[in-house]
N, C-alpha and C positions, 0 to 999 in steps of 0.2 A: 441772614439765611443763606445767601449765596456762598459766603465764606465757609460756613459750616459744611455745606455740601462738598466743597473742594477739599477741606481738611479731612472730612470723612473718607473721601475717595483716596486721598494720599495715605491715610492711616490703614486703609484696606489693602494697599499694595504690599507685595512681598518685601521682606527686609533688604535683600540685596539690591532691589530696584530703588528703594528709598535711599540707601546709602550712595548709590550711583548718582541719583538726582541731587543729593546733598553735595557730593564731590563736584559735580558739574556746576552747581550754583556757586560754590566757593571759588572755583576757577574763574568763572565769569566775573564775580565781584572783584577778585584780585586783578584781573586783566583790565577791567574798567577803572579801578583805582589807580593803577600805574599809568593808564592812558590819560586820566585827568591830571595826575601829577606831572606827566611829561608835557602836557599842554601848558600848565602853569609855570613849571620850572625848567622845562627843556630848553636847550640852546639852539636846536635846529640848524639854521643856516651857518651859524658861527662854528658849530661842531663839524659840519661837513667841510667847511673851508679849512679848518685846522687839520682834519684828517687827510685832505688832499695835499696840503703842504707837507705833511709828514711823509706821505707816500712818495712825493716828488723828492724829498730829501733822502729817503732811503734808496730810491732808484739812482740818484746822483752818487751817493756813497758807494753803491754797488758798482757803478760804472768806473768810479775812481779806483776802487779796490782792484778791479780787473786790469786797469791801466798799470797800477803799481806792480801787480804780479807779473806783467809782461816786460817790465823794465829790467835791464841788466843790473845785477848787484854791483855796488861800488859808487864812485863819485860820478855825478851827472853834471855837466857844465853847459853853459849857454854860449860859449865862445869857441872859436877854433884855436888850434895851436897847442893842444895838450894830448896826452895819451888816454885821457878819460873819455867816456861816452858823451858825445855832443847831442844835445836835445834840439829838435826842430822847434820853430817858433810855436807851432800849435801844441806840441807835447809839453813845451816849457810852460805854457799857460795852464795846461791840465795838471802838471806836476805841482805848480804853485798852488792851485786850488785844492789839491789833495794833501798838501803839507800842512801839518799843525804843530810839529815839534821843532824847537830850536835848542839843540844840545849846548852844554856848557862850553864846548870848544868854540862854537860860533860866537857865543856871547863874550867869551874872553877875548877873542880876536877883535871884536868890535869895541870892547872896552879899552883896549890899548890905545885907541885913537881918541878916547874921551876920558881924560885923566880923572875928572870929578866922578864920573859914573863908576870908574874902576875903584876909586876910594870908597864910595858908598857900598858898592858890591862887596868889597873886601870886609869892611867893618860890620856889615849886617849879616855876616856868615854866609855869603854867596846866595842870599835870598832874592828871588826875582818876583816882583809883584804881578806882572802881566806880560804876555808875549802875543805877537800877532804875525800872521803871514797873509798878505793880501795882494791881489792882482790889480794893477792900475791900468784900466782900459785905455785911458788917454795916452799914456806913455808906452803902453805895451810891455810893461816890465813888472816883475814881482818884487815886492818890498816886504822886508821882515824887520821886526824890532822888538824891543822889550822895555820895561820900565822897572827901575830899581828905586827904592826909597830907604831911608834910615829911620822910619817911624818906630820900628821895634827896638832901636838902640838909642833913641833920643835925638836923632838928627831930623829936623823938620824940613827935609828937602827930598824932592822926587825928581828923577831925571829920566827922560825917555831917550833911547838911542835907536835910530832906525837907519836903514839903508837898503840898497838893492841886493837881493839875494842872487848871487852870481852862480852858486853851485849848490847841489843837493847831494845827500847821501841816501842811496837806495839800499834798504836791507832785505828787500823781497817781501817784507810784511808791511812796511811803511816807508815814507820818505821824510827826511829831516833836512833842515837848512844846514849847509856845510860851511858857507862863507858869506858874510854880510859885508858889502862894500859901503862904508859910511863916511867916505871922505870926498 
């Protein structure tokens, strides 16, 4: 009886009001459905942590980009006695952390001191498996390296070459390792 009274009252309402009530009820149902799904499947705290880490990473990248844009173009060194721009210890660490590229010139220079790495590098078509540039807090130095392997040409050997990154090349857009001291 009570249901019939409500249904009759709703049927007696003008058409635009009934459509608006229908729309509002659908919106409420959708919002409630997504709320329930978020409670069941939502990542909550983990998602917030990942978002904060990403924001920190972006802020750090922006700060490093600003540093790179302020550096003079050309060769940046960590030692006295050259005509090139000498980095202070603090800027040296920042440049190391900003550097991700190791060009072929630096790799070839380091390969000359490791004959087997040079052989594998040559026979595999100058293919490099992995590169890295890392700041060592204990030693206060920047280390760069790479790994070459002959897997693609049937040589089951992998060699890692690493050493201190003594100089960098600043292009104004990025920095690259210029010389790796691995002796």
